[in-house]
C-alpha positions as CSV (number, residue, x, y, z in Angstrom):
1,M,-14.7,5.5,7.3
2,I,-17.5,5.5,10.0
3,A,-20.7,4.1,8.5
4,L,-23.6,5.5,10.4
5,P,-27.2,4.2,9.8
6,G,-28.7,6.4,7.1
7,C,-25.4,7.8,5.9
8,W,-25.1,9.4,2.5
9,D,-24.2,6.6,0.1
10,S,-21.9,8.5,-2.2
11,G,-20.3,10.2,0.8
12,L,-19.1,6.8,2.0
13,T,-18.3,5.2,-1.3
14,T,-16.6,8.2,-2.9
15,V,-14.0,8.5,-0.2
16,L,-13.4,4.7,-0.2
17,D,-13.0,4.8,-4.0
18,V,-10.6,7.7,-4.0
19,L,-8.4,6.2,-1.3
20,R,-8.3,2.8,-3.1
21,T,-7.5,4.5,-6.4
22,A,-4.6,6.3,-4.7
23,D,-3.3,3.1,-3.2
24,A,-3.3,1.4,-6.6
25,A,-1.6,4.4,-8.1
26,R,1.4,4.1,-5.8
27,R,3.1,1.7,-8.2
28,H,3.1,4.4,-10.9
29,V,4.6,7.1,-8.5
30,D,6.8,5.3,-6.0
31,R,6.2,1.9,-4.4
32,D,7.8,3.0,-1.1
33,I,4.9,5.5,-0.5
34,P,3.1,4.0,2.5
35,R,0.1,1.9,1.7
36,I,-3.3,3.5,2.0
37,T,-5.8,1.1,3.5
38,A,-9.4,2.0,3.8
39,R,-11.6,0.3,6.4
40,T,-15.2,0.8,7.4
41,V,-16.1,1.2,11.1
42,T,-19.6,0.3,12.3
43,E,-21.2,0.5,15.7
44,G,-21.9,-3.2,16.0
45,E,-21.6,-6.4,14.1
46,E,-24.7,-6.0,12.0
47,P,-24.7,-4.6,8.4
48,V,-25.5,-0.8,8.3
49,P,-28.2,0.5,6.0
50,T,-27.4,3.6,4.1
51,A,-29.9,6.3,3.1
52,G,-30.3,4.7,-0.3
53,G,-31.0,1.2,1.2
54,L,-27.5,-0.3,0.5
55,L,-26.1,-2.5,3.3
56,V,-22.6,-1.8,4.5
57,P,-21.0,-5.0,5.8
58,A,-19.9,-4.8,9.4
59,G,-16.3,-3.8,9.7
60,L,-14.3,-2.8,12.7
61,T,-16.5,-1.9,15.6
62,L,-16.5,1.3,17.6
63,G,-16.2,-0.8,20.8
64,D,-13.0,-2.5,19.7
65,A,-10.6,0.0,21.1
66,E,-7.5,-2.1,20.3
67,A,-8.4,-2.5,16.7
68,L,-9.1,1.2,16.3
69,T,-5.6,2.0,17.4
70,E,-4.3,0.6,14.1
71,L,-6.1,3.4,12.3
72,D,-4.6,6.8,11.5
73,V,-7.7,8.9,10.8
74,L,-11.4,8.5,11.3
75,V,-13.7,10.0,8.6
76,I,-17.3,10.8,9.1
77,P,-19.3,11.0,5.9
78,A,-22.5,13.0,5.5
79,T,-25.7,11.9,7.0
80,A,-28.8,12.0,4.8
81,P,-31.1,14.7,6.3
82,N,-31.7,17.5,3.8
83,D,-33.1,20.1,6.2
84,P,-31.9,21.7,9.4
85,A,-34.5,19.9,11.5
86,G,-33.4,16.5,10.1
87,V,-29.8,17.3,11.0
88,V,-30.7,18.1,14.6
89,G,-32.7,14.9,14.8
90,T,-29.8,12.8,13.6
91,L,-27.6,14.3,16.2
92,A,-30.0,13.1,18.9
93,Q,-29.8,9.5,17.7
94,E,-28.3,7.0,20.2
95,E,-25.7,5.8,17.7
96,V,-24.5,9.4,17.2
97,R,-24.4,10.1,20.9
98,R,-22.2,7.0,21.5
99,L,-20.0,7.9,18.6
100,R,-19.3,11.4,20.1
101,G,-17.7,9.7,23.1
102,V,-15.4,7.7,20.8
103,L,-14.5,10.8,18.9
104,R,-13.6,12.7,22.1
105,D,-11.3,9.9,23.2
106,W,-9.7,9.8,19.8
107,A,-9.2,13.6,19.9
108,I,-7.7,13.5,23.4
109,D,-4.9,11.3,21.9
110,G,-4.3,14.0,19.3
111,R,-5.2,11.7,16.4
112,E,-6.6,12.8,13.1
113,L,-10.3,13.3,12.3
114,A,-12.2,14.3,9.1
115,A,-15.8,15.0,8.2
116,A,-17.8,16.3,5.3
117,C,-21.1,18.1,4.9
118,T,-23.5,17.2,7.7
119,G,-20.9,14.9,9.2
120,T,-19.1,18.1,10.4
121,F,-22.0,18.5,12.9
122,V,-21.1,15.3,14.6
123,L,-17.6,16.6,15.3
124,A,-19.0,20.0,16.4
125,E,-21.6,18.4,18.7
126,A,-18.8,16.5,20.4
127,G,-17.1,19.9,21.1
128,L,-14.2,19.1,18.9
129,L,-14.5,22.1,16.7
130,D,-14.5,24.7,19.5
131,H,-11.9,27.3,18.9
132,R,-11.0,25.7,15.5
133,R,-11.5,26.8,12.0
134,A,-14.0,24.5,10.1
135,T,-16.4,24.5,7.2
136,T,-19.7,22.7,6.4
137,S,-22.3,22.6,3.7
138,W,-23.4,26.0,2.4
139,W,-27.1,25.6,3.3
140,L,-26.3,24.7,6.9
141,G,-24.0,27.7,7.7
142,D,-26.6,29.6,9.7
143,L,-27.5,26.5,11.8
144,F,-23.9,25.7,12.4
145,R,-23.1,29.3,13.6
146,Q,-26.2,29.3,15.9
147,R,-25.4,25.8,17.4
148,Y,-21.6,26.1,17.7
149,P,-20.7,29.7,18.3
150,K,-17.2,28.7,19.6
151,A,-16.3,27.3,16.2
152,E,-14.7,29.6,13.6
153,L,-16.7,28.9,10.5
154,D,-14.9,29.4,7.2
155,M,-17.3,29.2,4.2
156,G,-14.7,30.4,1.7
157,R,-12.9,27.1,1.2
158,M,-14.1,23.6,0.3
159,V,-11.7,21.8,2.7
160,V,-10.4,23.4,6.0
161,R,-7.7,21.8,8.1
162,D,-7.0,23.0,11.6
163,G,-4.5,20.9,13.4
164,P,-5.5,17.2,13.3
165,I,-9.0,17.9,12.1
166,A,-10.2,18.4,8.5
167,T,-13.7,19.4,7.5
168,A,-15.2,19.7,4.0
169,G,-18.3,21.4,2.5
170,A,-21.3,20.0,0.7
171,A,-22.0,16.4,0.0
172,F,-19.9,16.2,-3.2
173,A,-17.0,17.7,-1.3
174,H,-16.2,14.2,-0.1
175,I,-13.9,13.8,-3.1
176,D,-12.1,17.0,-2.1
177,L,-11.8,15.7,1.5
178,A,-10.4,12.4,0.2
179,M,-7.9,14.1,-2.0
180,S,-6.7,16.2,0.9
181,L,-6.1,12.9,2.9
182,V,-4.1,11.5,0.0
183,S,-2.1,14.7,-0.2
184,R,-1.1,14.3,3.4
185,V,0.6,11.1,2.4
186,S,2.1,12.4,-0.8
187,P,1.3,15.5,-2.9
188,Q,2.7,13.7,-5.9
189,L,0.5,10.7,-5.4
190,A,-2.5,13.0,-5.0
191,E,-1.8,14.7,-8.3
192,F,-1.5,11.4,-10.1
193,T,-4.7,10.1,-8.5
194,A,-6.6,13.2,-9.6
195,R,-5.4,12.7,-13.1
196,T,-6.4,9.1,-13.0
197,L,-9.9,10.1,-12.0
198,L,-9.9,12.5,-14.9
199,I,-8.9,9.9,-17.5
200,D,-12.0,10.5,-19.6
201,D,-11.7,13.8,-21.4
202,R,-15.4,14.3,-22.0
203,P,-16.7,17.3,-20.2
204,A,-18.9,16.6,-17.2
205,P,-19.7,18.5,-14.0
206,S,-18.9,15.4,-11.9
207,V,-15.1,15.8,-12.5
208,E,-15.0,19.4,-11.4
209,A,-14.0,18.3,-7.8
210,A,-10.9,16.5,-9.2
211,R,-10.2,19.4,-11.5
212,G,-10.4,21.7,-8.5
213,H,-7.8,19.6,-6.7
214,L,-5.5,19.8,-9.7
215,A,-6.0,23.6,-9.9
216,S,-5.0,23.9,-6.2
217,V,-1.9,21.6,-6.5
218,D,1.2,23.4,-5.3
219,R,3.7,22.8,-8.2
220,Y,6.6,23.6,-6.0
221,V,5.7,21.0,-3.5
222,T,4.9,18.3,-6.1
223,A,8.2,19.0,-8.0
224,F,10.1,19.0,-4.7
225,E,8.8,15.6,-3.7
226,E,9.5,14.3,-7.2
227,W,13.1,15.7,-7.0
228,I,13.7,14.1,-3.6
229,R,12.6,10.7,-4.8
230,A,14.8,11.0,-7.9
231,N,17.9,12.0,-5.9
232,M,17.3,10.0,-2.8
233,E,20.7,8.3,-2.8
234,R,22.7,11.5,-3.1
235,D,24.0,13.6,-0.2
236,V,21.8,16.6,-1.0
237,G,19.8,19.2,0.9
238,V,17.1,21.8,0.7
239,A,19.4,24.3,-1.0
240,D,20.3,21.8,-3.8
241,A,16.6,21.2,-4.4
242,A,15.7,24.8,-4.5
243,A,18.5,25.5,-7.1
244,A,17.3,22.5,-9.2
245,L,13.7,23.8,-9.1
246,G,14.8,27.3,-10.0
247,T,13.6,28.9,-6.8
248,T,15.0,30.2,-3.5
249,R,15.3,28.2,-0.3
250,R,13.0,30.7,1.4
251,T,10.3,30.3,-1.2
252,L,10.5,26.5,-1.1
253,E,10.3,26.6,2.7
254,R,7.2,28.7,2.6
255,H,5.4,26.5,0.1
256,V,6.2,23.2,1.8
257,R,5.2,24.5,5.2
258,S,2.0,26.0,3.9
259,R,1.0,22.8,2.1
260,L,2.2,20.1,4.4
261,G,2.9,21.7,7.7
262,L,6.5,20.4,7.5
263,S,9.9,21.9,6.9
264,P,11.5,20.9,3.6
265,Y,14.2,19.0,5.6
266,A,11.5,17.1,7.5
267,L,10.0,16.0,4.2
268,I,13.3,14.8,2.9
269,R,13.9,12.9,6.1
270,R,10.4,11.4,6.0
271,L,10.7,10.2,2.4
272,R,14.2,8.7,3.1
273,V,12.8,6.8,6.1
274,E,9.8,5.5,4.1
275,R,12.1,4.2,1.4
276,A,14.4,2.6,3.9
277,Q,11.5,0.9,5.6
278,H,10.2,-0.4,2.2
279,L,13.6,-1.8,1.3
280,R,13.9,-3.5,4.7
281,R,10.5,-5.2,4.2
282,T,11.0,-6.2,0.6
283,T,14.7,-7.0,0.1
284,G,17.5,-8.8,1.9
285,L,19.9,-5.9,1.6
286,S,22.1,-5.0,4.5
287,L,21.3,-1.9,6.5
288,D,24.6,-0.4,5.3
289,R,23.6,-0.9,1.7
290,I,20.1,0.5,2.3
291,A,21.6,3.5,4.1
292,S,23.7,4.3,1.0
293,M,20.6,4.0,-1.2
294,V,18.6,6.5,0.8
295,G,21.2,9.2,1.4
296,Y,22.6,8.2,4.8
297,R,26.4,7.8,5.4
298,N,26.1,4.5,7.3
299,A,23.8,2.0,9.0
300,A,24.2,3.8,12.4
301,S,22.8,7.1,11.1
302,L,20.0,5.3,9.4
303,R,19.1,3.4,12.6
304,S,19.0,6.7,14.4
305,A,16.6,8.1,11.8
306,L,14.4,5.0,12.0
307,R,14.3,5.2,15.8
308,A,13.3,8.8,15.7
309,A,10.5,8.0,13.2
310,A,9.3,5.2,15.4
311,R,9.2,7.6,18.4
312,Q,7.2,10.1,16.4
313,A,4.7,7.5,15.3
314,T,4.3,6.3,18.9
315,D,3.8,9.9,20.2
316,A,1.2,10.5,17.5
317,A,-0.7,7.4,18.4
318,R,-0.8,8.6,22.0
């Protein structure tokens, strides 16, 4: 999370809270789901004041390129201006100008970026939304179109993902953005997290964002992930999963690709590798034993899968 001076307090803290809730929820879903670690990134080593006067402790710094390589996604929360002139003024600030250079370098490497509300203007100002679909806060739509005519503005959805970049609408869309990030790790974990956030049954407008996520959950994808985790050690494939879920392979393929941008087979492979990596870190089991527990015939085939996953991770980091 990038903490800019004068950032919207809830924009920063909401995303951090959702991500930390999701990480704590992993033990209720599957402990081999990768850890979700939320960090703040500041320009320098001084605390950063928010719009409400809170002080965000200095975290990783934008100038520490080596430390930033450990991160998977940079998130820009809303800045505080509540009128178009204020948004334009924020974009002219020296901190934002320097941040744009960091974001461009990040994007050149093909790494993930996300922003909500007025934070989307920072991405657009850096030219990173040119020829991409994006959204922003409803009251800034006209300014966005005028200022960034090369971007394809989609005001019909709360969260829009185009390739490695996700954008979200108004200030309280930060929770939707955070849930979309969790869903990228595990749709099943995202659903559990949303239900955790809705633990109090009393009606309140503040829970509508989480309700919205639950309403948009693709039950096929969630059920598919749950089925894979429950049948990890068996030699099963996509056709077996489709039959168990009472659907066709083609339907399952369509839902998984639409929701995750992966083929069903790629998701099976990813979850098997995740569990194997978890078992290697937390147990003294042999690689042959781990292979049998995650659906591979032997240690050699598992090693091949682990090497392929490592290459993909390296390529993504580049």
